VOVEX-28370 format. One record per residue: residue number from 1; x, y, z of N, C-alpha, C in turn; chain; residue in one letter. Coordinates in steps of 0.05 Angstrom, whole numbers, plus 5000, padded with zeros to 4 digits. Layout:
{site NUM {X Y Z} {X Y Z} {X Y Z} "A" "A"}
...
This chain:
{site 1 {2735 1382 3555} {2725 1360 3575} {2741 1340 3559} "A" "X"}
{site 2 {2759 1323 3579} {2774 1305 3569} {2763 1275 3578} "A" "X"}
{site 3 {2747 1270 3597} {2743 1250 3613} {2705 1246 3607} "A" "X"}
{site 4 {2707 1222 3593} {2679 1215 3586} {2670 1194 3597} "A" "X"}
{site 5 {2646 1198 3619} {2639 1180 3643} {2615 1157 3627} "A" "X"}
{site 6 {2610 1157 3599} {2591 1147 3587} {2568 1143 3594} "A" "X"}
{site 7 {2556 1164 3605} {2527 1167 3618} {2514 1188 3593} "A" "X"}
{site 8 {2484 1178 3601} {2465 1196 3588} {2455 1214 3600} "A" "X"}
{site 9 {2449 1245 3597} {2440 1263 3610} {2413 1259 3616} "A" "X"}
{site 10 {2408 1260 3643} {2377 1238 3654} {2375 1220 3661} "A" "X"}
{site 11 {2401 1204 3660} {2402 1178 3676} {2407 1177 3695} "A" "X"}
{site 12 {2395 1154 3713} {2394 1153 3743} {2414 1124 3750} "A" "X"}
{site 13 {2430 1130 3765} {2452 1114 3776} {2445 1111 3805} "A" "X"}
{site 14 {2466 1095 3817} {2461 1095 3846} {2494 1102 3854} "A" "X"}
{site 15 {2497 1104 3876} {2521 1117 3892} {2545 1099 3881} "A" "X"}
{site 16 {2540 1074 3888} {2559 1057 3879} {2570 1061 3852} "A" "X"}
{site 17 {2555 1061 3831} {2559 1066 3800} {2574 1089 3803} "A" "X"}
{site 18 {2565 1111 3812} {2573 1132 3810} {2606 1132 3817} "A" "X"}
{site 19 {2614 1119 3839} {2640 1117 3849} {2661 1100 3832} "A" "X"}
{site 20 {2647 1080 3825} {2664 1068 3803} {2672 1075 3777} "A" "X"}
{site 21 {2652 1094 3765} {2653 1115 3744} {2682 1130 3748} "A" "X"}
{site 22 {2674 1148 3764} {2692 1172 3771} {2717 1164 3791} "A" "X"}
{site 23 {2710 1139 3804} {2737 1134 3824} {2739 1160 3843} "A" "X"}
{site 24 {2717 1166 3853} {2715 1187 3874} {2703 1175 3903} "A" "X"}
{site 25 {2706 1191 3926} {2694 1187 3942} {2664 1180 3949} "A" "X"}
{site 26 {2648 1166 3962} {2622 1155 3968} {2608 1177 3984} "A" "X"}
{site 27 {2620 1198 3993} {2605 1215 4006} {2615 1244 3994} "A" "X"}
{site 28 {2594 1266 4008} {2602 1298 3999} {2586 1301 3977} "A" "X"}
{site 29 {2585 1328 3977} {2564 1339 3956} {2593 1354 3930} "A" "X"}
{site 30 {2608 1353 3942} {2632 1360 3919} {2659 1340 3923} "A" "X"}
{site 31 {2664 1322 3906} {2679 1298 3901} {2699 1299 3888} "A" "X"}
{site 32 {2722 1304 3894} {2751 1302 3875} {2761 1280 3870} "A" "X"}
{site 33 {2765 1272 3843} {2779 1250 3836} {2807 1254 3822} "A" "X"}
{site 34 {2829 1250 3834} {2849 1252 3825} {2858 1233 3793} "A" "X"}
{site 35 {2851 1211 3797} {2850 1190 3782} {2835 1192 3755} "A" "X"}
{site 36 {2813 1208 3754} {2803 1215 3733} {2805 1239 3726} "A" "X"}
{site 37 {2820 1259 3745} {2818 1289 3738} {2793 1299 3735} "A" "X"}
{site 38 {2770 1293 3753} {2750 1305 3754} {2738 1322 3780} "A" "X"}
{site 39 {2713 1332 3780} {2702 1334 3811} {2673 1335 3801} "A" "X"}
{site 40 {2660 1319 3816} {2632 1311 3814} {2619 1329 3834} "A" "X"}
{site 41 {2600 1339 3826} {2583 1364 3839} {2559 1350 3845} "A" "X"}
{site 42 {2545 1347 3868} {2516 1335 3878} {2500 1355 3886} "A" "X"}
{site 43 {2480 1361 3878} {2460 1380 3884} {2436 1362 3899} "A" "X"}
{site 44 {2438 1356 3924} {2420 1339 3940} {2397 1355 3946} "A" "X"}
{site 45 {2371 1347 3934} {2353 1365 3943} {2331 1348 3959} "A" "X"}
{site 46 {2340 1329 3975} {2331 1307 3993} {2338 1315 4022} "A" "X"}
{site 47 {2360 1315 4024} {2376 1318 4057} {2393 1335 4051} "A" "X"}
{site 48 {2399 1353 4034} {2422 1373 4042} {2410 1399 4056} "A" "X"}
{site 49 {2422 1410 4075} {2415 1441 4083} {2418 1466 4062} "A" "X"}
{site 50 {2433 1460 4038} {2439 1474 4019} {2416 1488 4006} "A" "X"}
{site 51 {2417 1515 3998} {2393 1527 3977} {2401 1524 3954} "A" "X"}
{site 52 {2411 1505 3942} {2419 1507 3907} {2392 1510 3896} "A" "X"}
{site 53 {2397 1527 3872} {2367 1531 3857} {2374 1539 3827} "A" "X"}
{site 54 {2357 1531 3807} {2355 1536 3786} {2350 1567 3777} "A" "X"}
{site 55 {2357 1584 3761} {2347 1603 3753} {2335 1601 3723} "A" "X"}
{site 56 {2323 1625 3716} {2310 1626 3687} {2325 1621 3666} "A" "X"}
{site 57 {2361 1625 3673} {2372 1623 3645} {2382 1590 3648} "A" "X"}
{site 58 {2376 1576 3657} {2384 1546 3668} {2407 1552 3673} "A" "X"}
{site 59 {2416 1564 3698} {2440 1564 3714} {2434 1554 3742} "A" "X"}
{site 60 {2447 1534 3748} {2445 1527 3780} {2466 1535 3792} "A" "X"}
{site 61 {2456 1550 3815} {2467 1567 3839} {2477 1547 3854} "A" "X"}
{site 62 {2496 1536 3852} {2506 1517 3877} {2519 1532 3896} "A" "X"}
{site 63 {2510 1517 3918} {2530 1520 3948} {2555 1507 3951} "A" "X"}
{site 64 {2573 1520 3960} {2598 1513 3962} {2602 1486 3988} "A" "X"}
{site 65 {2626 1482 3989} {2630 1466 4016} {2630 1480 4046} "A" "X"}
{site 66 {2622 1465 4066} {2619 1473 4092} {2597 1479 4105} "A" "X"}
{site 67 {2589 1466 4125} {2558 1464 4131} {2555 1484 4163} "A" "X"}
{site 68 {2578 1486 4171} {2579 1507 4194} {2601 1533 4190} "A" "X"}
{site 69 {2592 1554 4196} {2605 1578 4195} {2613 1585 4169} "A" "X"}
{site 70 {2622 1612 4171} {2629 1619 4139} {2646 1603 4119} "A" "X"}
{site 71 {2635 1599 4100} {2655 1580 4079} {2674 1602 4069} "A" "X"}
{site 72 {2695 1583 4066} {2724 1595 4050} {2724 1592 4025} "A" "X"}
{site 73 {2726 1605 4005} {2722 1602 3980} {2756 1592 3969} "A" "X"}
{site 74 {2777 1597 3981} {2804 1582 3978} {2805 1555 3992} "A" "X"}
{site 75 {2782 1544 4005} {2787 1515 4017} {2776 1500 3996} "A" "X"}
{site 76 {2793 1474 3993} {2794 1450 3988} {2770 1452 3963} "A" "X"}
{site 77 {2752 1437 3955} {2739 1438 3932} {2727 1462 3920} "A" "X"}
{site 78 {2721 1479 3943} {2711 1503 3932} {2737 1524 3912} "A" "X"}
{site 79 {2763 1517 3921} {2780 1527 3913} {2777 1511 3882} "A" "X"}
{site 80 {2781 1485 3884} {2779 1469 3857} {2755 1480 3838} "A" "X"}
{site 81 {2728 1487 3848} {2714 1492 3832} {2719 1521 3819} "A" "X"}
{site 82 {2721 1536 3837} {2727 1565 3832} {2749 1568 3809} "A" "X"}
{site 83 {2767 1548 3804} {2790 1554 3790} {2790 1536 3764} "A" "X"}
{site 84 {2762 1523 3759} {2757 1505 3744} {2766 1513 3717} "A" "X"}
{site 85 {2759 1535 3710} {2764 1548 3683} {2792 1546 3672} "A" "X"}
{site 86 {2814 1541 3694} {2834 1545 3684} {2857 1518 3691} "A" "X"}
{site 87 {2842 1505 3711} {2865 1480 3725} {2859 1456 3711} "A" "X"}
{site 88 {2841 1452 3696} {2844 1426 3677} {2820 1406 3685} "A" "X"}
{site 89 {2805 1414 3713} {2787 1390 3718} {2765 1391 3702} "A" "X"}
{site 90 {2760 1368 3693} {2735 1365 3687} {2708 1363 3706} "A" "X"}
{site 91 {2690 1374 3703} {2669 1379 3726} {2642 1369 3719} "A" "X"}
{site 92 {2632 1349 3732} {2602 1341 3723} {2580 1340 3746} "A" "X"}
{site 93 {2562 1343 3743} {2536 1352 3757} {2520 1330 3757} "A" "X"}
{site 94 {2509 1317 3781} {2488 1304 3790} {2470 1321 3810} "A" "X"}
{site 95 {2441 1308 3801} {2422 1319 3820} {2409 1294 3837} "A" "X"}
{site 96 {2398 1300 3860} {2382 1280 3874} {2358 1289 3884} "A" "X"}
{site 97 {2339 1282 3873} {2305 1281 3873} {2293 1265 3890} "A" "X"}
{site 98 {2309 1236 3887} {2296 1216 3910} {2322 1201 3922} "A" "X"}
{site 99 {2316 1190 3943} {2337 1180 3959} {2355 1159 3949} "A" "X"}
{site 100 {2382 1168 3946} {2401 1151 3938} {2399 1148 3910} "A" "X"}
{site 101 {2380 1159 3892} {2384 1160 3863} {2397 1183 3847} "A" "X"}
{site 102 {2420 1179 3837} {2434 1209 3826} {2429 1205 3799} "A" "X"}
{site 103 {2418 1232 3789} {2413 1235 3761} {2432 1249 3750} "A" "X"}
{site 104 {2446 1244 3728} {2464 1255 3715} {2456 1273 3689} "A" "X"}
{site 105 {2459 1303 3703} {2457 1325 3685} {2479 1330 3663} "A" "X"}
{site 106 {2500 1322 3668} {2524 1325 3646} {2548 1346 3657} "A" "X"}
{site 107 {2567 1350 3634} {2585 1364 3647} {2579 1396 3653} "A" "X"}
{site 108 {2592 1412 3670} {2582 1434 3677} {2608 1451 3673} "A" "X"}
{site 109 {2602 1485 3674} {2624 1503 3672} {2617 1524 3687} "A" "X"}
{site 110 {2633 1545 3700} {2619 1568 3716} {2612 1588 3695} "A" "X"}
{site 111 {2583 1592 3694} {2575 1613 3683} {2581 1638 3686} "A" "X"}
{site 112 {2590 1642 3714} {2597 1676 3724} {2617 1666 3753} "A" "X"}
{site 113 {2624 1684 3759} {2647 1684 3781} {2626 1678 3808} "A" "X"}
{site 114 {2639 1662 3820} {2623 1658 3854} {2622 1679 3861} "A" "X"}
{site 115 {2597 1679 3877} {2591 1704 3895} {2582 1695 3923} "A" "X"}
{site 116 {2578 1711 3946} {2578 1707 3971} {2543 1715 3979} "A" "X"}
{site 117 {2532 1697 3997} {2509 1703 4001} {2503 1687 4027} "A" "X"}
{site 118 {2482 1702 4041} {2476 1686 4071} {2455 1671 4071} "A" "X"}
{site 119 {2466 1644 4084} {2449 1622 4086} {2447 1610 4114} "A" "X"}
{site 120 {2430 1596 4123} {2425 1586 4148} {2450 1561 4153} "A" "X"}
{site 121 {2469 1554 4171} {2489 1538 4171} {2476 1510 4184} "A" "X"}
{site 122 {2485 1484 4192} {2473 1466 4202} {2462 1468 4229} "A" "X"}
{site 123 {2471 1488 4243} {2458 1497 4270} {2433 1516 4267} "A" "X"}
{site 124 {2426 1522 4237} {2407 1544 4235} {2415 1573 4241} "A" "X"}
{site 125 {2447 1574 4241} {2452 1599 4247} {2459 1614 4223} "A" "X"}
{site 126 {2461 1644 4217} {2460 1651 4191} {2499 1658 4185} "A" "X"}
{site 127 {2505 1656 4163} {2533 1649 4157} {2535 1658 4127} "A" "X"}
{site 128 {2561 1660 4121} {2569 1665 4089} {2575 1642 4078} "A" "X"}
{site 129 {2555 1634 4055} {2568 1620 4037} {2576 1626 4006} "A" "X"}
{site 130 {2590 1610 3995} {2597 1619 3965} {2575 1603 3946} "A" "X"}
{site 131 {2568 1614 3929} {2544 1602 3912} {2569 1602 3880} "A" "X"}
{site 132 {2561 1577 3869} {2573 1575 3846} {2554 1575 3819} "A" "X"}
{site 133 {2552 1593 3807} {2534 1588 3780} {2543 1570 3764} "A" "X"}
{site 134 {2528 1547 3757} {2538 1530 3740} {2521 1528 3711} "A" "X"}
{site 135 {2533 1525 3693} {2513 1516 3670} {2521 1490 3653} "A" "X"}
{site 136 {2502 1475 3648} {2512 1447 3634} {2524 1455 3606} "A" "X"}
{site 137 {2543 1444 3594} {2552 1450 3570} {2547 1429 3550} "A" "X"}
{site 138 {2540 1444 3525} {2534 1429 3505} {2516 1406 3503} "A" "X"}
{site 139 {2495 1409 3520} {2468 1388 3524} {2446 1398 3524} "A" "X"}
{site 140 {2426 1390 3511} {2397 1404 3513} {2374 1383 3525} "A" "X"}
{site 141 {2361 1392 3539} {2335 1376 3544} {2347 1357 3572} "A" "X"}
{site 142 {2368 1363 3581} {2383 1347 3605} {2374 1354 3631} "A" "X"}
{site 143 {2358 1379 3629} {2348 1390 3663} {2326 1381 3674} "A" "X"}
{site 144 {2310 1367 3661} {2279 1363 3661} {2277 1338 3685} "A" "X"}
{site 145 {2258 1346 3705} {2253 1321 3717} {2221 1318 3719} "A" "X"}
{site 146 {2211 1293 3730} {2191 1281 3729} {2172 1298 3748} "A" "X"}
{site 147 {2146 1303 3739} {2125 1316 3752} {2120 1300 3777} "A" "X"}
{site 148 {2124 1279 3779} {2120 1262 3808} {2147 1271 3826} "A" "X"}
{site 149 {2165 1275 3819} {2190 1275 3830} {2187 1303 3843} "A" "X"}
{site 150 {2180 1326 3825} {2175 1351 3833} {2161 1357 3853} "A" "X"}
{site 151 {2135 1341 3853} {2111 1344 3873} {2124 1331 3900} "A" "X"}
{site 152 {2139 1309 3895} {2150 1291 3922} {2169 1309 3936} "A" "X"}
{site 153 {2186 1323 3923} {2208 1342 3929} {2197 1364 3943} "A" "X"}
{site 154 {2177 1379 3929} {2162 1400 3948} {2145 1391 3969} "A" "X"}
{site 155 {2135 1368 3969} {2127 1357 3990} {2137 1350 4019} "A" "X"}
{site 156 {2165 1337 4009} {2186 1338 4026} {2195 1357 4042} "A" "X"}
{site 157 {2197 1381 4028} {2207 1407 4035} {2187 1420 4052} "A" "X"}
{site 158 {2160 1417 4046} {2143 1429 4060} {2142 1417 4089} "A" "X"}
{site 159 {2147 1386 4093} {2147 1371 4118} {2172 1380 4134} "A" "X"}
{site 160 {2194 1385 4121} {2214 1393 4137} {2213 1421 4152} "A" "X"}
{site 161 {2197 1438 4130} {2190 1464 4149} {2174 1465 4173} "A" "X"}
{site 162 {2155 1444 4165} {2134 1444 4191} {2151 1433 4217} "A" "X"}
{site 163 {2173 1414 4217} {2189 1411 4237} {2211 1421 4252} "A" "X"}
{site 164 {2209 1453 4240} {2235 1474 4248} {2218 1484 4268} "A" "X"}
{site 165 {2234 1500 4291} {2224 1516 4310} {2212 1547 4302} "A" "X"}
{site 166 {2196 1558 4312} {2193 1588 4304} {2214 1604 4295} "A" "X"}
{site 167 {2232 1603 4316} {2256 1614 4306} {2270 1612 4285} "A" "X"}
{site 168 {2278 1587 4280} {2293 1574 4260} {2282 1584 4231} "A" "X"}
{site 169 {2253 1578 4239} {2232 1579 4207} {2228 1607 4206} "A" "X"}
{site 170 {2230 1628 4222} {2232 1656 4217} {2256 1665 4202} "A" "X"}
{site 171 {2278 1653 4215} {2304 1660 4203} {2308 1646 4176} "A" "X"}
{site 172 {2299 1622 4172} {2305 1620 4144} {2285 1630 4120} "A" "X"}
{site 173 {2260 1637 4132} {2244 1650 4112} {2255 1682 4108} "A" "X"}
{site 174 {2272 1694 4126} {2278 1722 4121} {2307 1716 4109} "A" "X"}
{site 175 {2324 1697 4102} {2344 1687 4090} {2334 1682 4067} "A" "X"}
{site 176 {2308 1675 4057} {2304 1667 4034} {2307 1677 4006} "A" "X"}
{site 177 {2318 1673 3988} {2318 1690 3961} {2293 1695 3953} "A" "X"}
{site 178 {2293 1723 3948} {2267 1738 3932} {2262 1726 3909} "A" "X"}
{site 179 {2282 1717 3894} {2277 1710 3867} {2270 1674 3861} "A" "X"}
{site 180 {2245 1672 3857} {2243 1643 3861} {2258 1627 3845} "A" "X"}
{site 181 {2268 1599 3853} {2284 1582 3827} {2262 1573 3813} "A" "X"}
{site 182 {2273 1562 3790} {2262 1546 3764} {2269 1522 3762} "A" "X"}
{site 183 {2254 1506 3755} {2257 1477 3747} {2242 1470 3725} "A" "X"}
{site 184 {2254 1457 3706} {2240 1443 3683} {2228 1416 3692} "A" "X"}
{site 185 {2203 1419 3690} {2187 1388 3696} {2178 1372 3674} "A" "X"}
{site 186 {2181 1353 3665} {2171 1333 3645} {2145 1325 3662} "A" "X"}
{site 187 {2119 1330 3643} {2093 1322 3656} {2083 1298 3639} "A" "X"}
{site 188 {2068 1280 3651} {2057 1262 3635} {2025 1276 3632} "A" "X"}
{site 189 {2012 1282 3611} {1980 1292 3615} {1968 1275 3609} "A" "X"}
{site 190 {1943 1275 3618} {1921 1249 3605} {1897 1268 3591} "A" "X"}
{site 191 {1891 1256 3571} {1875 1269 3554} {1847 1264 3559} "A" "X"}
{site 192 {1826 1284 3569} {1804 1276 3589} {1782 1278 3560} "A" "X"}
{site 193 {1761 1268 3561} {1736 1266 3548} {1721 1290 3556} "A" "X"}
{site 194 {1716 1314 3539} {1696 1339 3551} {1670 1327 3557} "A" "X"}
{site 195 {1666 1307 3544} {1635 1304 3549} {1623 1282 3576} "A" "X"}
{site 196 {1649 1268 3580} {1647 1257 3614} {1649 1277 3629} "A" "X"}
{site 197 {1667 1295 3627} {1670 1317 3646} {1645 1338 3647} "A" "X"}
{site 198 {1630 1339 3625} {1605 1357 3629} {1587 1346 3636} "A" "X"}
{site 199 {1580 1321 3631} {1557 1302 3639} {1562 1296 3671} "A" "X"}
{site 200 {1582 1297 3682} {1592 1295 3717} {1578 1324 3724} "A" "X"}
{site 201 {1586 1341 3709} {1581 1369 3724} {1546 1379 3726} "A" "X"}
{site 202 {1537 1361 3696} {1505 1364 3699} {1494 1344 3716} "A" "X"}
{site 203 {1506 1326 3724} {1488 1308 3740} {1499 1317 3769} "A" "X"}
{site 204 {1514 1336 3777} {1513 1339 3798} {1489 1362 3803} "A" "X"}
{site 205 {1484 1376 3790} {1460 1393 3794} {1472 1422 3806} "A" "X"}
{site 206 {1496 1431 3808} {1506 1452 3813} {1510 1450 3848} "A" "X"}
{site 207 {1515 1425 3853} {1519 1419 3880} {1546 1404 3882} "A" "X"}
{site 208 {1566 1407 3909} {1584 1389 3908} {1583 1363 3914} "A" "X"}
{site 209 {1592 1341 3907} {1579 1309 3910} {1594 1300 3932} "A" "X"}
{site 210 {1612 1317 3945} {1630 1307 3970} {1608 1324 3992} "A" "X"}
{site 211 {1612 1347 3992} {1605 1364 4013} {1574 1371 4018} "A" "X"}
{site 212 {1566 1366 3991} {1531 1375 3990} {1529 1406 3986} "A" "X"}
{site 213 {1550 1424 3984} {1543 1452 3983} {1545 1459 3956} "A" "X"}
{site 214 {1525 1480 3953} {1527 1498 3931} {1552 1501 3914} "A" "X"}
{site 215 {1553 1503 3893} {1575 1513 3879} {1591 1541 3886} "A" "X"}
{site 216 {1609 1550 3893} {1612 1578 3905} {1612 1598 3888} "A" "X"}
{site 217 {1611 1600 3862} {1605 1618 3845} {1595 1607 3816} "A" "X"}
{site 218 {1587 1623 3808} {1585 1618 3775} {1605 1626 3752} "A" "X"}
{site 219 {1606 1618 3734} {1634 1616 3719} {1623 1645 3703} "A" "X"}
{site 220 {1645 1652 3682} {1637 1675 3667} {1616 1671 3646} "A" "X"}
{site 221 {1605 1645 3647} {1587 1640 3625} {1556 1634 3641} "A" "X"}
{site 222 {1557 1639 3669} {1537 1635 3684} {1527 1605 3695} "A" "X"}
{site 223 {1550 1589 3692} {1541 1565 3699} {1553 1556 3725} "A" "X"}
{site 224 {1546 1541 3745} {1558 1535 3769} {1586 1523 3766} "A" "X"}
{site 225 {1606 1540 3782} {1631 1532 3783} {1635 1504 3800} "A" "X"}
{site 226 {1637 1485 3789} {1650 1463 3797} {1673 1437 3778} "A" "X"}
{site 227 {1692 1427 3796} {1717 1420 3780} {1709 1387 3781} "A" "X"}
{site 228 {1714 1377 3754} {1712 1341 3759} {1738 1334 3770} "A" "X"}
{site 229 {1732 1306 3781} {1755 1292 3797} {1742 1259 3786} "A" "X"}
{site 230 {1763 1251 3787} {1769 1216 3777} {1767 1205 3810} "A" "X"}
{site 231 {1751 1185 3811} {1750 1181 3837} {1769 1159 3839} "A" "X"}
{site 232 {1779 1140 3817} {1800 1129 3820} {1823 1146 3802} "A" "X"}
{site 233 {1842 1157 3817} {1859 1177 3793} {1864 1161 3769} "A" "X"}
{site 234 {1869 1180 3749} {1879 1167 3724} {1907 1158 3726} "A" "X"}
{site 235 {1920 1169 3737} {1949 1160 3748} {1953 1133 3755} "A" "X"}
{site 236 {1928 1122 3769} {1929 1099 3783} {1913 1075 3770} "A" "X"}
{site 237 {1907 1084 3740} {1898 1068 3724} {1865 1074 3724} "A" "X"}
{site 238 {1854 1091 3736} {1830 1097 3734} {1822 1104 3705} "A" "X"}
{site 239 {1796 1099 3698} {1779 1104 3675} {1766 1133 3672} "A" "X"}
{site 240 {1774 1139 3655} {1755 1163 3644} {1727 1166 3632} "A" "X"}
{site 241 {1713 1153 3655} {1687 1141 3645} {1665 1160 3664} "A" "X"}
{site 242 {1643 1155 3660} {1620 1169 3677} {1616 1154 3703} "A" "X"}
{site 243 {1619 1131 3711} {1617 1120 3729} {1645 1127 3750} "A" "X"}
{site 244 {1667 1141 3737} {1688 1148 3752} {1695 1171 3755} "A" "X"}
{site 245 {1672 1189 3745} {1681 1218 3745} {1662 1235 3761} "A" "X"}
{site 246 {1666 1250 3778} {1645 1267 3799} {1652 1298 3798} "A" "X"}
{site 247 {1636 1315 3805} {1643 1343 3803} {1638 1350 3838} "A" "X"}
{site 248 {1664 1363 3838} {1662 1373 3868} {1671 1403 3869} "A" "X"}
{site 249 {1666 1418 3893} {1671 1445 3892} {1705 1448 3896} "A" "X"}
{site 250 {1716 1470 3890} {1751 1471 3890} {1761 1464 3918} "A" "X"}
{site 251 {1747 1468 3941} {1759 1460 3964} {1753 1427 3969} "A" "X"}
{site 252 {1734 1416 3961} {1730 1390 3964} {1749 1374 3946} "A" "X"}
{site 253 {1751 1388 3916} {1774 1374 3902} {1801 1373 3911} "A" "X"}
{site 254 {1811 1396 3927} {1839 1394 3936} {1832 1374 3958} "A" "X"}
{site 255 {1816 1372 3978} {1816 1354 3997} {1820 1326 3989} "A" "X"}
{site 256 {1814 1320 3963} {1812 1292 3951} {1844 1290 3954} "A" "X"}
{site 257 {1853 1306 3932} {1877 1308 3928} {1901 1309 3955} "A" "X"}
{site 258 {1896 1325 3973} {1915 1327 3998} {1909 1305 4020} "A" "X"}
{site 259 {1886 1297 4025} {1882 1272 4044} {1879 1240 4034} "A" "X"}
{site 260 {1866 1240 4006} {1858 1213 3991} {1845 1199 4014} "A" "X"}
{site 261 {1832 1204 4030} {1813 1194 4045} {1797 1165 4037} "A" "X"}
{site 262 {1801 1144 4043} {1783 1116 4038} {1752 1132 4045} "A" "X"}
{site 263 {1749 1138 4063} {1717 1147 4073} {1705 1163 4051} "A" "X"}
{site 264 {1726 1183 4039} {1710 1206 4018} {1708 1190 3988} "A" "X"}
{site 265 {1728 1173 3986} {1722 1156 3960} {1700 1143 3964} "A" "X"}
{site 266 {1695 1125 3990} {1672 1113 3986} {1641 1135 3984} "A" "X"}
{site 267 {1644 1156 4000} {1620 1174 3995} {1618 1181 3964} "A" "X"}
{site 268 {1642 1182 3947} {1630 1195 3922} {1631 1172 3906} "A" "X"}
{site 269 {1634 1148 3908} {1629 1117 3898} {1596 1118 3897} "A" "X"}
{site 270 {1586 1122 3918} {1555 1126 3923} {1543 1148 3912} "A" "X"}
{site 271 {1559 1171 3913} {1543 1189 3895} {1537 1186 3871} "A" "X"}
{site 272 {1555 1168 3855} {1548 1172 3828} {1522 1156 3821} "A" "X"}
{site 273 {1509 1171 3809} {1480 1164 3799} {1472 1171 3769} "A" "X"}
{site 274 {1455 1158 3760} {1447 1164 3728} {1434 1190 3731} "A" "X"}
{site 275 {1443 1206 3704} {1432 1230 3693} {1407 1231 3686} "A" "X"}
{site 276 {1383 1243 3703} {1359 1242 3696} {1353 1269 3677} "A" "X"}
{site 277 {1372 1289 3666} {1360 1310 3657} {1370 1333 3660} "A" "X"}
{site 278 {1350 1350 3655} {1362 1383 3662} {1368 1385 3693} "A" "X"}
{site 279 {1382 1405 3695} {1387 1415 3723} {1402 1438 3724} "A" "X"}
{site 280 {1402 1447 3748} {1408 1479 3753} {1436 1486 3742} "A" "X"}
{site 281 {1456 1470 3732} {1479 1473 3722} {1477 1483 3697} "A" "X"}
{site 282 {1460 1491 3686} {1454 1504 3661} {1430 1528 3672} "A" "X"}
{site 283 {1445 1550 3668} {1423 1577 3665} {1395 1567 3651} "A" "X"}
{site 284 {1371 1584 3663} {1349 1584 3649} {1344 1611 3632} "A" "X"}
């Protein structure tokens, strides 16, 4: 590598800053700059039709150029990337997980030779694409994304899938790689007080505090299985307190995180009551 962009792995920049650094075009997923002798690779997980994916070896399988019809390995930047081991061009990777935010991953090199596979094109028709196995070089810990960004990305993909016709959905499902992709996620975990959680379960008396139904089963210790939930989520500044903690059946717990309904929140707020002693949440 001869070009130093002056960026830290994991650093977020906008498109204008990216273009200023590399002296490249503001558009496209493969941006060649002769001024800096670089090729900027952008894996856009928000808007792109391509199926880029990380594998268990931290290799990104990146889809080449061409949105319709079969791709040509010897065309334009596909050829530049395919010959990057010997042509002297420095290759750098960015990922997009949030609109208009480009996360720098670092310099990359071909981990193995490009290979062909079938993916849908921009019209939903099957076509041959070229996949480039790329490995970040000389860097560690640069491939992580936040849990919030990961969940938002998964939700975005799910909503996009819902808008497809039955025919296009079937085609994309049939062409989907059977080996799941991998993504390192950097998560912030809150330490919850076990006494607050246990009191919430005993206070519920074996019944879900949202739907009022009995716990769906007993756990392996013979206790009614309920899950604790913070009425005001900890990620939103809620307290890990008895006044903010309730016990729910798994179905209602998922409902709270999917719907986040103000009516349900009001129901749970009203359901919090003082603990009066023994309940059926402990076997006799």
